C-alpha positions in Angstrom: 0.0 0.0 0.0 1.4 3.4 -0.9 2.1 5.9 1.9 -0.4 8.5 0.6 -3.2 6.0 0.4 -2.4 4.7 3.8 -2.6 8.1 5.5 -6.1 8.7 4.2 -7.7 5.3 4.3 -10.8 4.5 6.4 -9.8 3.3 9.9 -13.1 2.0 11.1 -12.2 -1.6 10.2 -8.8 -3.1 11.0 -7.2 -6.5 10.9 -5.8 -8.1 14.0 -2.1 -8.0 14.8 0.2 -8.6 12.0 1.6 -8.9 8.5 1.9 -12.0 6.3 4.5 -13.1 3.8 4.2 -12.5 0.0 0.8 -13.2 -1.5 1.7 -16.1 -3.8 3.2 -18.0 -0.9 0.2 -17.3 1.2 -2.2 -18.6 -1.4 -0.3 -21.9 -1.3 -0.4 -22.0 2.4 -4.1 -21.1 2.4 -5.1 -24.1 0.3 -3.2 -26.6 2.6 -4.6 -24.9 5.7 -8.2 -25.1 4.5 -7.8 -28.8 3.8 -6.3 -29.3 7.2 -9.3 -27.5 8.8 -11.8 -29.7 7.0 -9.9 -32.9 7.7 -10.0 -32.0 11.4 -13.7 -31.3 11.5 -14.0 -27.6 11.0 -17.0 -26.7 8.8 -17.0 -23.6 6.6 -20.7 -23.1 6.0 -21.0 -20.5 3.4 -17.8 -18.7 4.3 -14.2 -18.8 3.3 -10.8 -17.6 4.4 -9.0 -15.4 2.0 -6.4 -12.5 2.0 -7.7 -9.1 3.2 -7.1 -5.9 1.3 -5.1 -4.5 4.2 -2.9 -7.6 4.6 -3.3 -10.8 6.5 -6.4 -13.0 6.2 -10.1 -12.8 7.1 -13.3 -14.6 6.9 -15.6 -13.7 3.9 -19.1 -14.7 2.9 -19.0 -16.9 -0.2 -22.5 -16.0 -1.5 -25.3 -13.8 -0.4 -26.1 -15.0 3.1 -29.3 -14.2 5.1 -27.8 -15.2 8.4 -27.4 -18.4 10.3 -24.3 -20.4 11.2 -21.2 -19.5 9.2 -18.5 -21.7 10.7 -18.3 -24.5 13.2 -15.1 -25.5 15.0 -14.9 -28.5 17.4 -13.3 -27.4 20.6 -11.1 -30.5 20.6 -9.1 -28.6 17.9 -8.7 -25.5 20.0 -5.3 -24.9 21.6 -6.1 -24.7 25.4 -4.3 -25.7 28.6 -5.9 -29.2 28.2 -4.4 -29.4 24.7 -1.0 -28.7 26.1 -1.2 -31.2 28.9 -2.6 -33.9 26.6 0.1 -33.5 23.9 1.2 -37.0 23.0 4.9 -36.1 22.9 5.5 -33.5 25.5 2.3 -33.5 27.6 3.9 -35.3 30.6 6.7 -32.7 30.6 4.3 -29.8 30.5 2.4 -31.5 33.3 5.4 -31.8 35.5 6.1 -28.1 34.9 2.6 -27.2 35.8 2.6 -29.3 38.9 5.6 -27.5 40.2 3.2 -24.6 40.8 5.3 -21.7 39.6 3.8 -21.4 36.1 0.2 -20.8 35.0 -1.8 -22.0 32.1 -0.9 -19.0 30.0 2.8 -19.6 30.3 2.2 -23.2 29.3 0.3 -22.2 26.2 2.9 -19.6 25.1 5.7 -22.1 25.6 3.6 -24.7 23.6 3.2 -22.3 20.7 6.9 -21.5 20.8 7.9 -25.2 20.8 5.3 -26.3 18.2 6.4 -23.6 15.8 10.0 -24.8 16.0 9.1 -28.5 15.6 9.5 -29.9 12.1 6.8 -32.6 12.6 4.2 -30.6 14.6 0.5 -31.4 14.0 -0.1 -27.6 14.2 2.4 -26.6 11.5 -0.2 -25.7 8.8 -2.1 -23.6 11.3 0.9 -21.8 12.8 2.3 -21.1 9.4 -0.8 -19.2 8.5 -0.5 -16.8 11.5 1.3 -13.4 11.3 5.0 -13.4 11.6 5.2 -9.8 12.9 2.7 -7.6 14.6 1.5 -4.0 14.9 1.7 -3.9 18.7 4.3 -1.5 20.3 6.5 -4.5 21.2 7.3 -4.8 17.5 7.8 -1.2 16.7 11.2 0.0 15.4 13.0 2.6 17.5 11.8 5.3 15.1 8.2 4.1 15.4 8.4 3.7 19.1 9.7 7.2 19.6 6.2 8.4 18.4 4.8 7.0 21.7 6.9 9.3 24.0 4.7 11.0 26.5 1.9 8.4 26.4 1.1 5.7 28.9 2.0 3.1 26.3 5.5 4.3 26.0 6.4 3.4 29.6 4.2 0.3 29.7 5.8 -1.2 26.6 9.3 -0.5 27.9 8.5 -2.3 31.1 6.8 -5.2 29.3 9.7 -5.7 27.0 12.1 -5.6 29.9 10.1 -8.3 31.8 9.7 -10.5 28.7 13.4 -10.4 28.0 14.1 -11.4 31.6 11.6 -14.2 31.5 13.1 -15.5 28.3 16.6 -15.4 29.6 15.8 -16.9 33.0 13.3 -19.6 32.0 11.8 -19.8 28.5 15.0 -20.3 26.4 16.2 -23.3 28.5 12.8 -24.9 28.7 12.0 -24.6 25.0 15.4 -26.0 23.9 15.1 -28.8 26.4 11.6 -29.7 25.2 12.8 -29.6 21.6 15.7 -32.0 22.5 13.1 -34.5 23.8 11.5 -34.6 20.3 14.8 -35.0 18.4 15.8 -31.4 17.8 18.7 -30.9 20.2 20.5 -28.3 18.0 17.5 -25.9 17.5 18.4 -22.6 19.1 15.5 -20.5 20.4 16.0 -16.7 20.2 14.0 -13.9 21.9 12.1 -13.1 18.7 10.6 -16.7 18.8 9.3 -16.1 22.3 8.0 -12.6 21.4 6.1 -14.2 18.5 4.5 -16.8 20.7 3.6 -14.3 23.3 2.0 -12.0 20.7 0.1 -14.8 19.1 -1.5 -15.7 22.4 -2.5 -12.2 23.4 -3.8 -11.2 20.0 -5.8 -14.3 19.3 -6.8 -16.1 22.5 -10.5 -16.2 23.4 -12.1 -16.7 26.8 -14.2 -19.8 26.1 -17.1 -20.9 28.4 -16.8 -24.7 28.3 -19.1 -27.2 30.1 -17.5 -29.0 33.0 -18.1 -32.4 31.3 -16.0 -31.3 28.3 -13.0 -30.0 30.4 -13.3 -32.7 33.1 -15.1 -35.7 31.4 -14.5 -38.1 34.2 -13.6 -35.9 37.2 -15.5 -34.1 39.9 -15.5 -30.3 39.9 -12.0 -28.8 40.3 -10.4 -25.4 40.2 -7.2 -24.9 38.3 -4.6 -22.5 39.4 -4.1 -19.7 36.9 -4.0 -16.0 36.2 -6.8 -13.5 35.6 -9.1 -14.2 32.7 -10.3 -11.7 30.2 -13.7 -11.1 28.7 -14.3 -12.5 25.2 -13.6 -10.3 22.1 -17.2 -9.3 21.4 -18.6 -8.9 24.9 -15.7 -7.9 27.1 -14.2 -4.7 28.2 -11.3 -6.4 29.9 -7.7 -5.8 29.0 -4.8 -8.2 28.8 -2.4 -5.4 29.8 0.3 -6.2 32.4 -0.4 -5.6 36.1 2.5 -3.3 36.8 1.8 0.2 38.0 3.1 1.7 34.8 0.6 -0.3 32.7 -2.1 1.8 31.1 -5.0 1.6 33.5 -5.5 -2.1 33.8 -7.6 -1.9 37.0 -10.3 0.0 35.2 -10.3 -2.4 32.3 -10.9 -5.5 34.4 -13.5 -4.2 36.8 -16.1 -6.7 35.5 -14.0 -9.8 35.1 -13.5 -12.9 37.1 -10.8 -13.0 39.8 -9.0 -16.0 38.4 -8.9 -18.4 35.4 -10.7 -21.6 34.8 -13.3 -21.0 37.6 -16.1 -23.6 37.8 -19.3 -21.7 38.1 -21.4 -23.0 41.0 -24.6 -22.2 39.2 -23.9 -23.3 35.6 -20.9 -25.7 36.0 -19.2 -23.7 33.3 -15.4 -23.7 33.1 -13.8 -20.6 31.5 -10.8 -21.5 29.5 -8.5 -19.4 27.4 -7.7 -20.8 24.0 -7.0 -20.3 20.3 -9.7 -21.6 18.0 -8.4 -22.2 14.4 -10.7 -20.7 11.8 -12.8 -18.5 14.1 -9.6 -16.6 15.2 -9.4 -15.3 11.6 -12.3 -13.0 12.3 -11.2 -9.3 12.3 -12.6 -6.4 14.2 -15.4 -4.0 13.5 -16.9 -1.9 16.3 -20.3 -2.8 14.8 -19.4 -6.4 14.0 -22.2 -8.3 12.4 -21.3 -11.7 13.7 -20.5 -13.3 17.0 -19.4 -16.6 18.3 -21.1 -19.0 20.7 -20.3 -22.4 22.3 -22.6 -25.4 21.7 -23.5 -28.0 24.3 -22.6 -31.7 24.5 -25.5 -32.6 22.2 -24.7 -30.0 19.5 -28.1 -28.6 19.9 -27.5 -25.5 17.7 -24.6 -26.4 15.3 -25.1 -30.2 15.3 -21.5 -30.6 16.4 -21.1 -31.4 20.1 -18.7 -29.4 22.2 -18.1 -26.8 19.4 -17.7 -23.1 18.9 -19.8 -21.7 16.1 -19.8 -18.4 14.3 -23.2 -17.0 13.7 -24.7 -13.9 12.1 -26.2 -11.4 14.4 -30.0 -10.9 14.6 -31.5 -9.6 11.4 -28.1 -9.6 9.7 -27.4 -10.6 6.1 -24.0 -10.8 4.3 -23.4 -10.0 0.7 -21.2 -12.2 -1.4 -17.5 -11.5 -0.7 -18.4 -9.3 2.4 -16.0 -9.7 5.2 -17.4 -11.3 8.3 -16.3 -9.4 11.4 -16.8 -9.5 15.1 -16.4 -6.8 17.7 -13.6 -7.2 20.2 -15.5 -4.9 22.6 -15.8 -1.2 23.3 -12.1 -0.5 23.6 -10.2 2.7 23.4 -7.1 3.1 21.1 -4.7 2.7 24.0 -6.1 -0.8 24.6 -6.5 -1.7 20.9 -2.9 -0.7 20.0 -1.4 -2.4 23.1 -3.3 -5.6 22.6 -4.1 -6.0 18.9 -1.9 -3.6 17.0 -4.4 -1.2 15.4 -6.3 2.0 16.2 -9.6 3.6 15.1 -9.7 7.2 14.1 -12.1 9.3 16.2 -12.7 6.2 18.4 -16.0 6.8 20.3 -14.6 4.6 23.1 -11.4 6.4 23.6 -10.2 7.6 27.0 -7.3 9.1 28.8 -5.8 8.0 32.1 -5.2 10.4 35.0 -2.6 9.1 37.5 -1.4 10.6 40.7 1.7 8.7 42.0 1.7 7.9 45.7 5.3 8.9 46.1 4.4 12.4 45.2 2.4 12.6 48.4 5.5 12.1 50.5 6.7 15.7 49.6 3.8 17.2 51.5 2.8 17.7 55.2 0.5 15.1 56.7 1.4 12.6 54.0 0.9 9.6 56.2 -2.6 10.8 57.3 -3.6 11.4 53.7 -2.4 8.0 52.7 -4.4 6.5 55.5 -7.5 8.3 54.5 -7.0 7.3 50.9 -6.7 3.6 51.9 -9.8 3.8 54.1 -11.7 5.1 51.1 -10.2 2.2 49.0 -9.1 4.6 46.2 -6.9 3.6 43.3 -4.9 6.6 42.2 -5.5 6.2 38.5 -8.7 7.0 36.7 -10.0 6.6 33.2 -11.7 9.7 31.7 -13.9 8.3 28.9 -15.1 10.2 25.9 -18.7 9.6 26.9 -18.1 11.9 30.0 -17.9 14.9 27.6 -21.6 14.4 26.7 -22.5 16.2 29.9 -20.4 19.4 30.2 -20.5 21.8 33.0 -19.9 24.8 30.7 -23.1 24.1 28.8 -25.2 23.8 31.9 -23.7 26.6 34.0 -26.6 29.0 33.4 -29.0 27.0 35.5 -30.5 28.8 38.5 -28.5 28.5 41.7 -31.3 26.9 43.7 -32.3 24.5 40.9 -29.7 21.8 41.6 -28.7 22.3 45.2 -28.8 19.2 47.4 -28.2 18.5 51.0 -25.7 15.8 51.9 -27.3 15.5 55.3 -29.4 12.7 53.8 -26.3 10.6 53.5 -25.3 10.8 57.2 -27.0 11.7 60.5 -24.3 13.4 62.5 -24.4 17.0 63.5 -21.9 18.5 61.1 -23.2 16.8 57.9 -24.9 19.0 55.3 -23.5 22.4 56.5 -21.7 22.8 53.1 -24.3 22.8 50.4 -23.7 21.0 47.2 -23.2 23.7 44.5 -25.5 23.9 41.6 -22.9 22.8 39.0 -22.3 19.4 40.8 -25.1 17.7 38.9 -23.3 18.7 35.7 -19.7 18.1 36.7 -18.5 15.5 34.3 -15.7 14.0 36.4 -16.4 10.8 38.3 -17.0 11.2 42.0 -14.3 8.7 42.9 -11.8 10.9 41.1 -13.1 14.0 42.8 -13.2 12.4 46.3 -9.6 11.2 45.9 -8.3 14.5 44.7 -10.1 16.3 47.6 -8.2 14.0 49.9 -4.8 14.6 48.2 -5.2 18.3 47.9 -6.0 19.0 51.6 -3.8 21.5 53.4 -2.5 20.7 56.9 -5.3 22.6 58.6 -7.8 20.8 56.4 -6.5 17.4 57.4 -6.8 18.2 61.1 -10.3 19.6 60.5 -11.3 16.3 58.9 -9.8 14.3 61.8 -11.7 16.4 64.3 -15.0 15.7 62.5 -14.3 12.0 62.4 -13.3 11.9 66.0 -16.7 13.2 66.9 -18.2 9.9 65.6 -16.2 7.7 67.9 -16.2 9.9 71.0 -19.7 11.3 71.0 -23.0 9.5 71.2 -22.4 7.9 67.8 -19.6 5.8 69.1 -18.7 4.0 65.9 -15.8 3.8 63.5 -16.0 6.1 60.5 -17.2 4.4 57.3 -16.0 5.3 53.8 -19.0 7.5 53.3 -18.3 9.3 56.6 -14.8 10.0 55.5 -15.9 11.4 52.1 -18.6 13.5 53.8 -16.1 14.9 56.3 -13.6 15.8 53.6 -16.3 17.5 51.6 -17.5 19.5 54.6 -14.0 20.8 55.2 -12.6 21.2 51.7 -15.3 21.5 49.0 -14.2 21.2 45.4 -11.7 24.1 44.7 -8.6 22.3 45.8 -9.5 19.1 44.0 -10.3 20.9 40.8 -7.1 22.9 40.9 -5.1 19.7 41.3 -7.0 18.1 38.4 -6.1 21.2 36.3 -2.5 20.7 37.2 -2.5 17.0 36.4 -4.1 17.5 33.0 -1.8 20.4 32.2 1.2 18.2 33.1 -0.2 15.4 30.9 -0.6 17.7 27.9 2.9 18.9 28.4 4.2 15.4 28.4 2.2 14.4 25.3 3.3 17.5 23.4 7.0 17.3 24.3 8.9 16.5 21.2 5.8 16.1 19.0 3.9 19.3 19.3 0.2 19.9 19.5 -2.8 18.0 18.2 -2.7 20.1 15.1 0.9 19.0 14.4 -0.2 15.4 14.6 -3.0 16.1 12.2 -0.5 17.7 9.8 1.7 14.6 10.0 -1.3 12.3 9.2 -2.4 14.4 6.3 1.1 14.4 4.8 1.7 18.1 5.4 4.9 17.8 7.5 7.2 18.1 4.5 8.7 21.5 5.3 12.4 21.5 5.9 13.5 24.6 7.7 16.7 26.3 6.8 19.1 27.8 9.4 17.9 31.2 8.3 14.3 30.3 9.1 15.4 29.0 12.5 17.0 32.4 13.2 13.7 34.2 12.2 11.9 33.2 15.3 11.3 29.4 15.0 12.7 27.4 17.9 14.5 24.2 17.4 11.5 22.4 18.9 9.2 24.0 16.3 11.5 23.0 13.5 11.6 19.4 14.8 7.8 19.3 14.7 7.7 20.2 11.0 10.5 17.7 10.2 11.2 16.0 6.9 8.5 13.5 6.2 9.5 10.0 7.2 7.8 7.0 5.8 4.3 6.7 7.2 4.4 3.0 8.2 1.3 1.4 9.6 2.9 1.4 13.1 3.9 5.0 12.9 0.4 5.9 11.7 -1.2 4.0 14.6 1.1 5.6 17.2 0.3 9.1 15.9 -3.5 8.5 15.7 -3.4 7.2 19.3 -1.2 10.1 20.5 -3.4 12.7 18.8 -6.5 11.2 20.4 -4.8 11.5 23.8 -3.9 15.1 23.2 -7.4 15.9 22.0 -9.1 14.3 25.0 -6.6 15.9 27.5 -7.3 19.4 26.1 -11.1 18.9 26.3 -11.0 17.6 29.8 -8.6 20.4 30.8 -11.2 22.9 29.5 -13.9 21.2 31.6 -11.7 21.2 34.7 -10.9 24.9 34.3 -14.5 25.9 33.8 -15.5 23.9 36.9 -12.7 25.4 38.9 -13.9 28.9 37.9 -17.4 28.1 39.0 -16.2 26.5 42.2 -14.1 29.5 43.2 -17.0 31.9 42.4 -19.3 29.9 44.6 -17.1 28.9 47.5 
């Protein structure tokens, strides 16, 4: 694809992950792969796998299709933890490793993918050869492409992830993989880090969270619970992220708020075991935010698909596919930060975009009463990172600030029954303040001055020493801090945090307008030394640099970065407007 075409193409629909080899070679592979699928029980019912216009492969309707089941894949062909442990050659070795207790099922699956790709006689070779060899996630960026992420949450998260993966490879994976290969007659096969990076990327970009019946996973055993890591929601229903758990990761805690606590949990009500796995055939479905198909899992009788214990792809309600139309699913309502980190693509003007606001705990140590503030934050169970979603902007304080003062006032005395509650009235703009209350309550706590802290402690002491005689609850603490502080300090801190975020995002890359110019191919100006002397700073000249090749990765990074700048500026304007109203009222 030519650079100019790439910069202006529609970005609503993207392919997952990576790039494939030359087309002629891929066509040969495709024919062998489809035959392998059919021999192993996968049914293509009116659909086919073929190359996509943007690279890679996808599922397409063969003829006009008025709905129904499009593809059926028996789950016995899925790569799951059970597949690894039941491997005829290396299953016992994987089992020993698992029984040692210091690896989880994800580690086993990634190691399995790594070993099977290297094996010359692997049953999975035709499938693995069809998968991408490189990816569009930041882990695969060149140094030049990666530099476009500076100032974003993904920049630091990716650096940390890469560091951890390299350490894991050196300390464990390399030796294990080469040892396992020696067991199957390949003692001289050297495994390099790029092999592990490929296997890791295949798992995270393609694994589904599959609800299996207990009788399928444990056909002759009573209910059990496997040890594992956290599971993710499936691609079309979930909002969960597979982002690493370190503090520098981009807002994992908010992504996984509605997921299970651990993997492979047997549901007490439905006897369902949630298993992560790769399902050949179905995992060639690419993403569309308005995907017209979805996958389901059939029961032991094959009641829907006529194939017991299978996953089937089905058209959504009242959906029809035209001949040669690509069949896509939705991976969920995900922002560009998550899409780029996990899958390697972005969506321009993504309606599900967000920015993360983070206040580092260590910053509190520089202020008086730091220990008391930390204690109050812990009592309120606050995480000091918050997602500000695009949807919050639908209710803006600036557009509602003309409401009469008495129209929206509330009395927090309804929340608590002690003497001091409700003395500070809730200002009229609070019903139209777009920022989440957990964010505001945490920032009120952080922004307190020393006198404010002692005032809050005094109010809370009243509860335990007076007739109330009880320990303060979370709501008591929030109400006491509100009574003492109001909103001005919290909003000023939010303005400062957003201002800092914008400065970090713009350092070295300029404003949102500069990113737009890059994407539109307008950054071709090369400034001469004379022009630099005529008032343009070195920073401004670097922004309008010589145009570098607009690779897909660079394009994705700039679209993501521009979206972060755009949202940060909008939320900063809202915070400034709210601060102005707060100061005028308080």
